[in-house]
N, C-alpha and C positions, 0 to 999 in steps of 0.2 A: 370863448374865443372864436372869432370868425374862421371859416374853413381856409381862406387864403393864408392866414397866419399860421395855421396848423400845417398846411402844405409847405410853407416856407421853412418852418422849423424842422420838419421831417426831411425836406430836401437838403437842408444844411447838415443835419446829422449824417445823412447818407454820403454826402460829398466829403465831409470831414474825414470819414473812414478811408475814402478812395484818394484823398489828396497826397498822401505820403509826403508831408511837410511842404507842399507847394501852396502858393497863395490862392485864396478863394476870392473871386470878384463876382458880386451880385449886381445884375442889371436892374436898376430902378428908374430908368429914364422915362418910362411911360406912366409913372405914378403921378397922380394929380391931387391926392389927399392922403393923409396919414392919421389914423385914429390914435388915441392915447395908448391903446393896446399895441398898435403897430409901432409906435415910438418905443415902447418897452422892448419889443422884439429887436428893433434896430439897435437899441442900446446894448442888448445882449450880444448881438453880432459884432458890434464895435468892440466890445470887451474881448471878443474872441479874435480880434485883429482882422476881421473880414473887411475887404474894400468894396466900394460901390461905384458903379457907373451911374451918374445922376445928372439931372439938370439943376437949374438955379433953385427951384423950390426945395428939392430934397437936400441940396447942398446946405441951404440955410437951416433946415430942420436938423441935419447932422451937426452943424456948427452949434446950434442951441443945445442939442443933446450932449455934445462934448463938454460944453460949459457946465451943464447940469451935473454931469458925471464927475467932473473934477472940481467943480466949484471955483473955476478960474476963468480967465478971459482968453486963454489960449484957444485958437481955432482948431476944430477937427475937420475942417474942409478938406484936408489932405487925405481923408478917408475915401474921397471920390477919386477914382482913377480917371485918366483921360478917356474921353468918350470915343477915341479912335481905335480902341482895342477891339 
């Protein structure tokens, strides 16, 4: 697994402990490509109810992952928080 994904997973685990039931938002706006391993990590984070700041590309990837996860046509684009946060 690439170092960036390991760092993301580690940062998430650390933040999860400190959140005290608050919402976690991960900024993915500078992402320009997502590997299949990266998609797996994003899917895990989606399952943990993490929200993302993202652009059009990542929003579409999340939409596709949501469909893959549920096997339905319902969008998961709402996983992207407004970028003005």
